[in-house]
C-alpha positions as CSV (number, residue, x, y, z in Angstrom):
1,X,9.8,39.4,18.6
2,X,8.6,36.2,20.2
3,X,6.7,35.3,17.1
4,X,9.8,35.7,15.0
5,X,11.8,33.4,17.3
6,X,9.0,30.8,17.3
7,X,8.8,30.8,13.5
8,X,12.6,30.5,13.2
9,X,12.7,27.7,15.7
10,X,9.9,25.7,14.0
11,X,11.5,26.2,10.5
12,X,14.7,24.7,11.9
13,X,12.8,21.6,13.0
14,X,11.9,20.5,9.5
15,X,13.0,16.9,9.0
16,X,15.3,16.0,6.1
17,X,14.1,14.0,3.2
18,X,15.1,10.4,3.4
19,X,17.8,9.3,1.0
20,X,16.0,6.0,0.0
21,X,12.4,4.8,0.0
22,X,12.0,1.2,1.3
23,X,8.2,1.0,1.6
24,X,7.2,-2.5,2.6
25,X,10.5,-4.0,1.6
26,X,11.7,-5.1,5.0
27,X,8.3,-6.7,5.8
28,X,8.4,-8.5,2.4
29,X,11.8,-9.9,3.0
30,X,10.9,-11.0,6.6
31,X,7.7,-12.6,5.4
32,X,9.5,-14.4,2.5
33,X,12.1,-16.0,4.7
34,X,9.7,-16.7,7.6
35,X,7.1,-18.3,5.4
36,X,8.5,-19.5,2.2
37,X,5.0,-20.7,1.2
38,X,3.8,-17.1,1.1
39,X,2.5,-16.1,-2.3
40,X,5.4,-14.8,-4.3
41,X,2.9,-12.9,-6.5
42,X,1.8,-10.9,-3.4
43,X,5.4,-10.1,-2.5
44,X,6.1,-9.0,-6.1
45,X,3.0,-6.8,-6.1
46,X,4.0,-5.2,-2.8
47,X,7.6,-4.4,-4.1
48,X,6.2,-3.1,-7.4
49,X,4.0,-0.8,-5.4
50,X,7.0,0.4,-3.3
51,X,8.8,1.2,-6.6
52,X,5.8,3.1,-7.9
53,X,5.5,5.0,-4.6
54,X,9.1,5.9,-4.8
55,X,8.9,7.2,-8.3
56,X,5.7,9.2,-7.5
57,X,7.3,10.8,-4.5
58,X,10.6,11.4,-6.3
59,X,12.5,9.2,-3.9
60,X,15.3,6.8,-4.8
61,X,14.4,3.1,-4.5
62,X,16.4,1.6,-1.6
63,X,19.3,-0.7,-2.3
64,X,18.3,-4.3,-2.4
65,X,14.7,-3.8,-3.6
66,X,15.4,-4.4,-7.3
67,X,17.6,-7.4,-6.4
68,X,15.0,-9.0,-4.2
69,X,12.3,-8.3,-6.8
70,X,14.5,-9.9,-9.4
71,X,14.9,-13.0,-7.2
72,X,11.2,-13.2,-6.7
73,X,10.5,-13.0,-10.4
74,X,13.1,-15.8,-11.0
75,X,11.3,-17.9,-8.4
76,X,8.0,-17.3,-10.2
77,X,9.4,-18.5,-13.5
78,X,9.6,-15.0,-15.1
79,X,13.2,-15.3,-15.9
80,X,13.7,-12.3,-18.3
81,X,11.9,-9.9,-15.9
82,X,13.9,-11.3,-13.0
83,X,17.3,-10.9,-14.8
84,X,16.3,-7.4,-15.8
85,X,15.7,-6.3,-12.2
86,X,19.0,-7.9,-11.1
87,X,20.8,-5.9,-13.8
88,X,19.0,-2.7,-12.7
89,X,20.1,-3.3,-9.1
90,X,23.7,-3.7,-10.3
91,X,23.5,-0.6,-12.5
92,X,22.0,1.6,-9.7
93,X,24.2,0.2,-6.9
94,X,27.6,-0.8,-8.4
95,X,28.7,-1.8,-4.9
96,X,26.4,-4.8,-5.3
97,X,28.0,-6.0,-8.5
98,X,29.8,-9.1,-7.0
99,X,26.6,-10.3,-5.3
100,X,24.4,-9.6,-8.3
101,X,27.0,-11.4,-10.6
102,X,26.8,-14.4,-8.2
103,X,23.0,-14.4,-8.5
104,X,23.1,-14.0,-12.3
105,X,25.6,-16.8,-12.6
106,X,23.4,-19.1,-10.5
107,X,20.3,-18.1,-12.5
108,X,22.0,-18.9,-15.8
109,X,23.3,-22.2,-14.4
110,X,19.8,-23.2,-13.3
111,X,18.6,-22.6,-16.8
112,X,20.4,-25.5,-18.4
């Protein structure tokens, strides 16, 4: 009887799966704004790894990750890749549409 209660109690302690996977995103954003000279390439690689880890673990990439990655790609001169990630953020998180449209407008204005 005690064993059954213990098993039932432990089974109820299982944590829930997180809704989003952020990986190193928060550290990347902090490092980017703290030290703007930090290598953009390293930050891009870290965020790409976060996305790969999310996909491998079947977790949804956290809001903001694709937008920040797009911004970093734009900074590195990889315009098409950057714009693609911004569009992906807008598609996955429609609530970000106004902000992403603002970034897209600025990116296109900076092109001329």
